[in-house]
DSSP file (Angstrom, degrees, kcal/mol; ACC not computed):
  #  RESIDUE AA STRUCTURE BP1 BP2  ACC     N-H-->O    O-->H-N    N-H-->O    O-->H-N    TCO  KAPPA ALPHA  PHI   PSI    X-CA   Y-CA   Z-CA
    1    1 A M              0   0    0      0, 0.0     2,-0.5     0, 0.0    23,-0.2   0.000 360.0 360.0 360.0 131.4    0.0    0.0    0.0
    2    2 A T  E     -A   23   0A   0     21,-3.1    21,-3.2     2,-0.0     2,-0.6  -0.930 360.0-144.9-113.1 131.4    1.4    3.4   -1.0
    3    3 A R  E     -A   22   0A   0     -2,-0.5     2,-0.6    19,-0.2    19,-0.2  -0.845  10.0-162.3 -96.2 125.7    0.4    6.6    0.7
    4    4 A M  E     -A   21   0A   0     17,-3.3    17,-1.2    -2,-0.6     2,-0.5  -0.939   8.9-171.0-106.3 120.5    0.2    9.6   -1.6
    5    5 A D        +     0   0    0     -2,-0.6    15,-0.1    15,-0.1    -2,-0.0  -0.951  19.1 170.6-118.1 121.9    0.2   12.9    0.3
    6    6 A S  S    S-     0   0    0     -2,-0.5     3,-0.1     0, 0.0    -1,-0.1  -0.216  70.6 -86.0-118.7  41.1   -0.4   16.2   -1.4
    7    7 A N        +     0   0    0      1,-0.2     2,-1.3    12,-0.0    13,-0.1   0.960  63.1 176.2  53.9  56.3   -0.7   18.3    1.7
    8    8 A L        +     0   0    0     11,-0.4    11,-2.8     2,-0.0     2,-0.4  -0.408  31.8 119.4 -91.7  58.5   -4.4   17.5    2.1
    9    9 A Q  E     +B   18   0B   0     -2,-1.3     2,-0.3     9,-0.2     9,-0.2  -0.964  26.2 145.5-125.7 141.0   -4.9   19.3    5.3
   10   10 A F  E     -B   17   0B   0      7,-2.1     7,-3.1    -2,-0.4     2,-0.4  -0.955  36.2-121.7-158.1 175.0   -7.2   22.2    6.1
   11   11 A E  E     -B   16   0B   0     -2,-0.3     2,-0.4     5,-0.2    -2,-0.0  -0.984  20.1-176.1-128.0 138.1   -9.3   23.6    8.9
   12   12 A W  E >  S-B   15   0B   0      3,-2.2     3,-1.5    -2,-0.4    -2,-0.0  -0.978  74.4 -14.6-136.6 122.0  -13.1   24.3    8.9
   13   13 A K  T 3  S-     0   0    0     -2,-0.4    -1,-0.1     1,-0.3     0, 0.0   0.903 129.1 -53.3  53.6  44.7  -15.0   25.9   11.8
   14   14 A S  T 3  S+     0   0    0      1,-0.2    -1,-0.3    -3,-0.0    -3,-0.0   0.638 112.8 123.3  65.9  17.1  -12.0   25.2   14.1
   15   15 A R  E <   -B   12   0B   0     -3,-1.5    -3,-2.2     2,-0.0     2,-0.2  -0.938  58.7-137.0-108.5 117.5  -12.0   21.5   13.1
   16   16 A P  E     -B   11   0B   0      0, 0.0     2,-0.4     0, 0.0    -5,-0.2  -0.520  21.6-165.3 -71.7 139.4   -8.7   20.2   11.7
   17   17 A V  E     -B   10   0B   0     -7,-3.1    -7,-2.1    -2,-0.2     2,-0.4  -0.989   9.9-176.9-127.9 133.6   -9.2   18.0    8.7
   18   18 A Q  E     -B    9   0B   0     -2,-0.4     2,-0.4    -9,-0.2    -9,-0.2  -0.997   5.9-165.6-131.2 129.7   -6.6   15.7    7.1
   19   19 A M        -     0   0    0    -11,-2.8   -11,-0.4    -2,-0.4     2,-0.4  -0.917   3.8-169.9-115.3 141.5   -7.2   13.6    4.0
   20   20 A M        -     0   0    0     -2,-0.4     2,-0.5   -15,-0.1   -15,-0.1  -0.979   9.2-155.0-130.4 143.0   -5.0   10.7    2.9
   21   21 A L  E     -A    4   0A   0    -17,-1.2   -17,-3.3    -2,-0.4     2,-0.4  -0.978   9.8-166.1-118.4 125.2   -5.0    8.8   -0.4
   22   22 A F  E     -A    3   0A   0     -2,-0.5     2,-0.3   -19,-0.2   -19,-0.2  -0.922   8.3-176.6-111.6 135.9   -3.7    5.3   -0.5
   23   23 A T  E     +A    2   0A   0    -21,-3.2   -21,-3.1    -2,-0.4     3,-0.2  -0.779  57.8  35.4-123.0 169.4   -2.9    3.5   -3.8
   24   24 A D        -     0   0    0     -2,-0.3     2,-0.5   -23,-0.2    -1,-0.2   0.890  69.3-174.4  55.5  45.2   -1.7    0.0   -4.7
   25   25 A I        -     0   0    0     80,-0.2    -1,-0.2    -3,-0.2    -3,-0.0  -0.608   9.3-176.4 -73.9 120.0   -3.7   -1.7   -1.9
   26   26 A E  S    S+     0   0    0     -2,-0.5    -1,-0.2     1,-0.2     3,-0.1   0.603  75.0  40.5 -95.1 -13.6   -2.7   -5.3   -2.0
   27   27 A N     >  +     0   0    0      1,-0.1     4,-2.4     2,-0.1    -1,-0.2  -0.427  60.2 154.4-133.6  59.8   -4.9   -6.7    0.7
   28   28 A P  H  > S+     0   0    0      0, 0.0     4,-2.5     0, 0.0     5,-0.2   0.846  75.9  54.2 -61.2 -34.3   -8.3   -5.0    0.4
   29   29 A K  H  > S+     0   0    0     74,-0.3     4,-2.1     2,-0.2     5,-0.2   0.932 111.5  44.2 -64.7 -45.1  -10.2   -7.8    2.0
   30   30 A E  H  > S+     0   0    0      2,-0.2     4,-2.3     1,-0.2    -1,-0.2   0.897 113.4  51.4 -65.4 -41.2   -8.0   -7.7    5.1
   31   31 A L  H  X S+     0   0    0     -4,-2.4     4,-2.5     2,-0.2    -2,-0.2   0.919 109.3  50.7 -61.6 -44.2   -8.2   -3.9    5.2
   32   32 A L  H  X S+     0   0    0     -4,-2.5     4,-2.1     1,-0.2    -2,-0.2   0.914 110.6  48.6 -60.7 -44.9  -12.0   -4.0    5.0
   33   33 A E  H  X S+     0   0    0     -4,-2.1     4,-1.4     2,-0.2    -1,-0.2   0.894 111.4  50.4 -63.5 -40.1  -12.1   -6.5    7.9
   34   34 A T  H  X S+     0   0    0     -4,-2.3     4,-1.0     1,-0.2     3,-0.3   0.929 110.2  49.1 -63.9 -45.4   -9.8   -4.4   10.0
   35   35 A V  H  < S+     0   0    0     -4,-2.5     3,-0.5     1,-0.2    -2,-0.2   0.890 109.7  52.6 -62.0 -40.1  -11.8   -1.2    9.4
   36   36 A K  H  < S+     0   0    0     -4,-2.1    -1,-0.2     1,-0.2    -2,-0.2   0.811 106.5  54.1 -65.0 -30.5  -15.0   -3.1   10.4
   37   37 A K  H  < S+     0   0    0     -4,-1.4     2,-0.6    -3,-0.3    -1,-0.2   0.723  83.7  95.5 -78.7 -22.3  -13.5   -4.3   13.7
   38   38 A I    ><  -     0   0    0     -4,-1.0     3,-0.7    -3,-0.5    -4,-0.0  -0.598  57.2-166.5 -77.0 115.2  -12.5   -0.8   14.9
   39   39 A Q  T 3  S+     0   0    0     -2,-0.6     2,-0.3     1,-0.2    -1,-0.2   0.922  82.3  32.1 -68.9 -46.8  -15.3    0.4   17.2
   40   40 A D  T 3  S+     0   0    0      2,-0.0     2,-0.4     0, 0.0    -1,-0.2  -0.419  77.4 172.2-112.1  56.0  -14.4    4.1   17.4
   41   41 A L    <   -     0   0    0     -3,-0.7     2,-0.9    -2,-0.3    38,-0.1  -0.518  20.7-158.2 -68.2 121.2  -12.8    4.7   14.0
   42   42 A C        +     0   0    0     -2,-0.4     2,-0.3    37,-0.1    -1,-0.1  -0.487  62.3  76.5 -99.2  61.5  -12.2    8.4   13.7
   43   43 A A  S    S-     0   0    0     -2,-0.9     2,-0.6     2,-0.0    36,-0.1  -0.983  72.9-127.3-162.9 153.4  -12.1    8.5    9.9
   44   44 A S        -     0   0    0     -2,-0.3     2,-0.6    38,-0.0    36,-0.1  -0.958  29.8-163.9-105.5 115.9  -14.3    8.3    6.9
   45   45 A V        +     0   0    0     -2,-0.6    56,-0.4    56,-0.0     2,-0.3  -0.898  16.9 166.1-107.9 117.0  -12.9    5.5    4.7
   46   46 A V        -     0   0    0     -2,-0.6     2,-0.9    54,-0.2    54,-0.2  -0.881  46.4-101.2-128.3 159.7  -14.2    5.6    1.1
   47   47 A D    >   -     0   0    0     52,-3.0     3,-2.1    -2,-0.3     4,-0.2  -0.721  32.3-155.4 -77.7 108.0  -13.2    3.9   -2.2
   48   48 A A  G >  S+     0   0    0     -2,-0.9     3,-1.4     1,-0.3    -1,-0.2   0.727  86.8  70.2 -62.5 -23.4  -11.3    6.8   -3.9
   49   49 A S  G 3  S+     0   0    0      1,-0.3    -1,-0.3    56,-0.1    -2,-0.0   0.678  98.4  52.0 -69.1 -13.6  -12.0    5.4   -7.4
   50   50 A L  G <  S+     0   0    0     -3,-2.1     2,-0.5    49,-0.2    -1,-0.3   0.397  89.2  94.2-100.0   1.2  -15.6    6.4   -6.8
   51   51 A V    <   -     0   0    0     -3,-1.4     3,-0.1    -4,-0.2    36,-0.0  -0.827  61.7-154.6-100.0 129.4  -14.8   10.0   -5.8
   52   52 A C        -     0   0    0     -2,-0.5     2,-0.3     1,-0.2    -1,-0.1   0.840  67.7 -14.0 -75.2 -32.7  -14.9   12.6   -8.6
   53   53 A S     >  -     0   0    0      1,-0.1     4,-1.2     0, 0.0    -1,-0.2  -0.993  55.7-112.2-163.7 161.0  -12.6   15.2   -7.1
   54   54 A L  H  > S+     0   0    0     -2,-0.3     4,-2.3     1,-0.2     5,-0.2   0.851 116.5  60.7 -64.2 -35.8  -10.8   16.4   -4.0
   55   55 A F  H  > S+     0   0    0      1,-0.2     4,-2.6     2,-0.2    -1,-0.2   0.901 100.3  53.9 -59.7 -41.9  -13.0   19.4   -4.1
   56   56 A A  H  > S+     0   0    0      1,-0.2     4,-2.2     2,-0.2    -1,-0.2   0.881 108.7  49.5 -60.8 -38.5  -16.1   17.2   -3.7
   57   57 A V  H  X S+     0   0    0     -4,-1.2     4,-2.5     2,-0.2    -2,-0.2   0.924 110.3  50.0 -67.0 -44.0  -14.5   15.6   -0.6
   58   58 A K  H  X S+     0   0    0     -4,-2.3     4,-2.5     1,-0.2    -2,-0.2   0.913 111.0  49.1 -61.2 -42.7  -13.7   19.0    0.9
   59   59 A V  H  X S+     0   0    0     -4,-2.6     4,-2.7     1,-0.2     5,-0.2   0.917 111.0  50.1 -62.3 -43.3  -17.3   20.2    0.3
   60   60 A A  H  X S+     0   0    0     -4,-2.2     4,-2.4     2,-0.2    -2,-0.2   0.902 111.0  49.1 -62.9 -41.6  -18.7   17.1    1.9
   61   61 A V  H  X S+     0   0    0     -4,-2.5     4,-2.3     2,-0.2    -2,-0.2   0.941 113.2  46.6 -62.3 -47.7  -16.5   17.5    4.9
   62   62 A C  H  X S+     0   0    0     -4,-2.5     4,-2.2     1,-0.2    -2,-0.2   0.905 113.7  48.1 -63.4 -42.3  -17.5   21.2    5.3
   63   63 A K  H  X S+     0   0    0     -4,-2.7     4,-2.6     2,-0.2    -1,-0.2   0.898 110.9  51.2 -65.7 -40.6  -21.2   20.4    4.9
   64   64 A A  H  X S+     0   0    0     -4,-2.4     4,-2.3     2,-0.2    -2,-0.2   0.903 110.3  48.9 -64.0 -40.9  -21.0   17.5    7.4
   65   65 A I  H  X S+     0   0    0     -4,-2.3     4,-2.6     2,-0.2    -2,-0.2   0.910 111.2  50.4 -64.5 -41.3  -19.3   19.8   10.0
   66   66 A E  H  X S+     0   0    0     -4,-2.2     4,-2.0     2,-0.2     6,-0.2   0.922 110.1  50.2 -60.6 -44.5  -22.0   22.4    9.4
   67   67 A N  H  X>S+     0   0    0     -4,-2.6     5,-2.8     1,-0.2     6,-0.6   0.902 111.4  49.1 -60.4 -41.4  -24.7   19.7    9.9
   68   68 A E  H ><5S+     0   0    0     -4,-2.3     3,-1.0     1,-0.2    -2,-0.2   0.941 111.9  47.2 -63.6 -47.5  -23.0   18.6   13.1
   69   69 A K  H 3<5S+     0   0    0     -4,-2.6    -1,-0.2     1,-0.2    -2,-0.2   0.808 116.1  44.3 -66.3 -30.3  -22.8   22.2   14.5
   70   70 A S  H 3<5S-     0   0    0     -4,-2.0    -1,-0.2    -5,-0.2    -2,-0.2   0.429 112.3-116.1 -95.2   1.1  -26.4   23.0   13.6
   71   71 A G  T <<5S+     0   0    0     -3,-1.0    -3,-0.2    -4,-0.6    -4,-0.1   0.767  81.4 119.8  73.3  26.0  -27.8   19.7   14.9
   72   72 A L      < +     0   0    0     -5,-2.8    -4,-0.2    -6,-0.2    -5,-0.1   0.121  30.5 139.0-109.8  20.2  -29.0   18.6   11.5
   73   73 A M        -     0   0    0     -6,-0.6     5,-0.1     1,-0.1    -9,-0.0  -0.411  38.2-162.5 -68.9 140.3  -27.0   15.4   11.1
   74   74 A T  S    S+     0   0    0     -2,-0.1    -1,-0.1     3,-0.1    18,-0.1   0.775  74.8  54.5 -86.9 -32.8  -28.8   12.5    9.5
   75   75 A S  S    S-     0   0    0      2,-0.2    -2,-0.0     1,-0.1     3,-0.0  -0.351  89.0-113.4 -97.1 178.5  -26.2    9.9   10.7
   76   76 A R  S    S+     0   0    0     -2,-0.1     2,-0.3     1,-0.1     3,-0.1   0.586  93.8  38.5 -90.9 -11.3  -24.9    9.2   14.2
   77   77 A S  S  > S-     0   0    0      1,-0.1     4,-2.2     0, 0.0    -2,-0.2  -0.970  75.5-123.3-139.3 155.6  -21.3   10.3   13.7
   78   78 A L  H  > S+     0   0    0     -2,-0.3     4,-2.0     1,-0.2     5,-0.1   0.878 112.8  54.8 -60.8 -38.2  -19.5   13.0   11.8
   79   79 A F  H  > S+     0   0    0      1,-0.2     4,-1.3     2,-0.2    -1,-0.2   0.862 109.6  45.2 -69.6 -36.2  -17.5   10.5    9.9
   80   80 A A  H  > S+     0   0    0      2,-0.2     4,-2.5     1,-0.2    -1,-0.2   0.861 109.5  57.3 -70.7 -35.7  -20.6    8.7    8.6
   81   81 A E  H  X S+     0   0    0     -4,-2.2     4,-2.9     1,-0.2     5,-0.2   0.874 101.9  55.4 -62.6 -37.5  -22.1   12.1    7.8
   82   82 A I  H  X S+     0   0    0     -4,-2.0     4,-2.6     2,-0.2    -1,-0.2   0.936 110.3  45.0 -60.5 -46.5  -19.2   12.9    5.5
   83   83 A I  H  X S+     0   0    0     -4,-1.3     4,-2.0     2,-0.2    -2,-0.2   0.903 112.8  52.1 -64.3 -40.9  -19.8    9.7    3.5
   84   84 A L  H  X>S+     0   0    0     -4,-2.5     4,-1.2     2,-0.2     5,-0.7   0.940 113.3  42.6 -60.3 -49.3  -23.5   10.4    3.5
   85   85 A V  H  <5S+     0   0    0     -4,-2.9     3,-0.4     1,-0.2    -2,-0.2   0.912 113.4  52.6 -65.4 -42.9  -23.0   14.0    2.1
   86   86 A L  H  <5S+     0   0    0     -4,-2.6    -1,-0.2    -5,-0.2    -2,-0.2   0.852 109.2  50.3 -61.4 -35.1  -20.4   12.8   -0.4
   87   87 A S  H  <5S-     0   0    0     -4,-2.0    -1,-0.2    -5,-0.2    -2,-0.2   0.770  99.5-133.8 -76.6 -25.8  -22.6   10.1   -1.8
   88   88 A G  T  <5 +     0   0    0     -4,-1.2    -3,-0.1    -3,-0.4     2,-0.1   0.509  63.5 128.8  81.7   3.4  -25.6   12.4   -2.3
   89   89 A E      < -     0   0    0     -5,-0.7    -1,-0.3     1,-0.1    -2,-0.1  -0.404  56.0-150.8 -85.5 165.0  -27.8    9.8   -0.7
   90   90 A T  S    S+     0   0    0     -2,-0.1     2,-0.5    -3,-0.1    -1,-0.1   0.471  80.8  75.6-108.5  -9.3  -30.3   10.3    2.1
   91   91 A N     >  -     0   0    0      1,-0.1     4,-2.1    -7,-0.1     5,-0.1  -0.914  69.8-150.9-108.2 123.9  -30.0    6.8    3.4
   92   92 A V  H  > S+     0   0    0     -2,-0.5     4,-2.3     1,-0.2     5,-0.2   0.901  96.4  52.7 -61.1 -43.6  -26.8    6.0    5.4
   93   93 A G  H  > S+     0   0    0      1,-0.2     4,-2.2     2,-0.2    -1,-0.2   0.913 110.1  47.9 -59.8 -43.8  -26.8    2.3    4.5
   94   94 A K  H  > S+     0   0    0      1,-0.2     4,-2.2     2,-0.2    -1,-0.2   0.888 109.2  54.7 -63.8 -39.0  -27.0    3.2    0.8
   95   95 A A  H  X S+     0   0    0     -4,-2.1     4,-2.6     1,-0.2     5,-0.4   0.918 109.9  45.9 -61.5 -43.7  -24.2    5.7    1.1
   96   96 A F  H  X S+     0   0    0     -4,-2.3     4,-2.1     1,-0.2    -1,-0.2   0.881 112.5  50.2 -68.2 -37.9  -21.9    3.1    2.6
   97   97 A R  H  < S+     0   0    0     -4,-2.2    -1,-0.2    -5,-0.2    -2,-0.2   0.852 115.1  45.5 -66.5 -32.4  -22.8    0.6    0.0
   98   98 A L  H  < S+     0   0    0     -4,-2.2    -2,-0.2    -5,-0.2    -1,-0.2   0.931 132.3  13.2 -75.6 -47.3  -22.1    3.2   -2.7
   99   99 A L  H  < S+     0   0    0     -4,-2.6   -52,-3.0    -5,-0.2    -3,-0.2   0.540  99.5 106.6-111.3  -9.6  -18.8    4.6   -1.5
  100  100 A G  S  < S-     0   0    0     -4,-2.1   -54,-0.2    -5,-0.4   -53,-0.1  -0.123  78.4 -83.1 -72.1 168.8  -17.5    2.3    1.2
  101  101 A L        -     0   0    0    -56,-0.4     2,-0.3   -55,-0.1    -1,-0.1  -0.364  47.3-174.6 -66.4 147.4  -14.7   -0.1    0.9
  102  102 A T    >   -     0   0    0     -3,-0.1     3,-1.4    -2,-0.1   -70,-0.1  -0.821  44.0 -97.2-131.7 174.7  -15.3   -3.5   -0.7
  103  103 A E  T 3  S+     0   0    0     -2,-0.3   -74,-0.3     1,-0.3   -73,-0.1   0.694 125.6  51.0 -66.6 -17.2  -13.3   -6.6   -1.1
  104  104 A N  T 3         0   0    0      1,-0.2    -1,-0.3   -76,-0.1    -3,-0.0   0.281 360.0 360.0-103.0   9.4  -12.5   -5.4   -4.6
  105  105 A T    <         0   0    0     -3,-1.4   -80,-0.2   -77,-0.0    -1,-0.2   0.514 360.0 360.0 -60.3 360.0  -11.4   -1.9   -3.6
């Protein structure tokens, strides 16, 4: 697995945000199982091949933070809210099925 870092850090409403892109993942099934086992994962993990641009991710992060601060979140965590907003779905389960990691990621 190779990490590509293009200084993907910013702050929104006093919340630091860091984004990482990993390529050449050789063990997606194992990675998926590990992510599922972590109870308090403080990250939004998405299949990058399904994301149209870095700008779209930044907008989704900012909108999710706005939703959290205004009490308008649809999901139970900020990290799930980011995936929900990024997907354009209104159903959290559908958002995760659309953008989440799979064994073929």
